[in-house]
TIKERO-280769 format. One record per residue (C-alpha): x, y, z; residue in three letters. Coordinates in steps of 0.25 Angstrom, whole numbers, plus 5000, padded with zeros to 4 digits. Layout:
<r <X Y Z> 'ALA'> ...
***
This chain:
<r <5000 5001 4999> 'MET'> <r <5006 5014 4997> 'LEU'> <r <5000 5022 5006> 'GLY'> <r <4998 5036 5002> 'ASP'> <r <5008 5034 4992> 'GLU'> <r <5004 5039 4979> 'ARG'> <r <5009 5030 4966> 'VAL'> <r <5012 5035 4953> 'ASN'> <r <5009 5028 4941> 'ILE'> <r <5009 5040 4931> 'LYS'> <r <5021 5033 4924> 'ARG'> <r <5019 5018 4924> 'GLY'> <r <5004 5024 4918> 'VAL'> <r <5011 5033 4910> 'ASN'> <r <5020 5021 4904> 'ARG'> <r <5008 5012 4904> 'ILE'> <r <4999 5022 4895> 'LYS'> <r <5011 5024 4887> 'LYS'> <r <5013 5008 4884> 'GLU'> <r <4998 5007 4881> 'ALA'> <r <4998 5019 4871> 'ASN'> <r <4987 5026 4880> 'LEU'> <r <4986 5043 4878> 'PRO'> <r <4991 5050 4888> 'LYS'> <r <4981 5053 4896> 'ASP'> <r <4974 5040 4899> 'PHE'> <r <4971 5040 4913> 'ARG'> <r <4975 5025 4915> 'PRO'> <r <4964 5022 4928> 'LEU'> <r <4953 5030 4922> 'HIS'> <r <4955 5024 4909> 'GLY'> <r <4955 5011 4914> 'LEU'> <r <4942 5012 4923> 'ARG'> <r <4937 5020 4912> 'HIS'> <r <4939 5007 4903> 'HIS'> <r <4933 4998 4913> 'PHE'> <r <4921 5003 4915> 'ALA'> <r <4921 5005 4902> 'THR'> <r <4923 4988 4899> 'MET'> <r <4913 4986 4909> 'LEU'> <r <4903 4994 4905> 'ALA'> <r <4905 4989 4890> 'SER'> <r <4904 4975 4894> 'SER'> <r <4891 4975 4896> 'GLY'> <r <4892 4966 4908> 'LYS'> <r <4895 4976 4918> 'VAL'> <r <4881 4986 4920> 'ASP'> <r <4886 5001 4925> 'LEU'> <r <4882 5000 4940> 'TYR'> <r <4892 4991 4943> 'THR'> <r <4902 4998 4934> 'LEU'> <r <4898 5010 4942> 'GLN'> <r <4903 5000 4955> 'LYS'> <r <4913 4996 4948> 'LEU'> <r <4920 5011 4945> 'LEU'> <r <4915 5015 4959> 'SER'> <r <4906 5025 4954> 'HIS'> <r <4896 5032 4962> 'LYS'> <r <4889 5039 4950> 'ASP'> <r <4883 5028 4939> 'PRO'> <r <4887 5041 4927> 'ARG'> <r <4902 5039 4932> 'MET'> <r <4902 5025 4929> 'THR'> <r <4892 5026 4915> 'GLN'> <r <4904 5038 4910> 'ARG'> <r <4913 5027 4914> 'TYR'> <r <4905 5016 4905> 'ALA'> <r <4906 5020 4890> 'HIS'> <r <4898 5006 4886> 'ILE'> <r <4900 5003 4873> 'VAL'> <r <4886 4999 4863> 'ASP'> <r <4891 4983 4861> 'GLU'> <r <4888 4982 4878> 'ALA'> <r <4874 4986 4878> 'PRO'> <r <4870 4978 4868> 'ARG'> <r <4879 4965 4875> 'ARG'> <r <4870 4967 4888> 'GLY'> <r <4859 4966 4880> 'ALA'> <r <4861 4953 4874> 'ASN'> <r <4867 4949 4887> 'THR'> <r <4853 4952 4893> 'ASN'> <r <4847 4948 4881> 'ALA'> <r <4852 4934 4883> 'GLU'> <r <4848 4934 4899> 'LEU'> <r <4835 4937 4895> 'ILE'> <r <4833 4925 4886> 'ASN'> <r <4840 4918 4895> 'GLU'> <r <4830 4921 4907> 'LEU'> <r <4819 4918 4896> 'ILE'> <r <4823 4905 4893> 'SER'> <r <4822 4900 4905> 'GLN'> <r <4812 4892 4912> 'PRO'> <r <4803 4900 4921> 'VAL'> <r <4798 4894 4934> 'ASN'> <r <4784 4900 4937> 'LYS'> <r <4786 4898 4954> 'GLY'> <r <4785 4883 4953> 'LYS'> <r <4791 4875 4961> 'ASN'> <r <4801 4868 4954> 'THR'> <r <4809 4859 4968> 'GLY'> <r <4804 4844 4969> 'LYS'> <r <4799 4841 4984> 'LYS'> 
***
């Protein structure tokens, strides 16, 4: 544990940015956080409420700023929901009958 000492990571970060051909104004921690949020949101598998909690945002509007959902994600989500609905509809319906054996 470093206690109250601050560690300057600027030189290492600048070397990584140069090797990765990233723009000089790229902010790595912000950029990685933004990328994380965007990838989860665009996967269609993580809802914005969960993403808000993962990012520790108090206001959901802040999460929406990070979550640039690509056009394909809502389509994937709709297809997944359609598959789930079809699966649920095709299951036999138990109309309150006791099916247990005595």
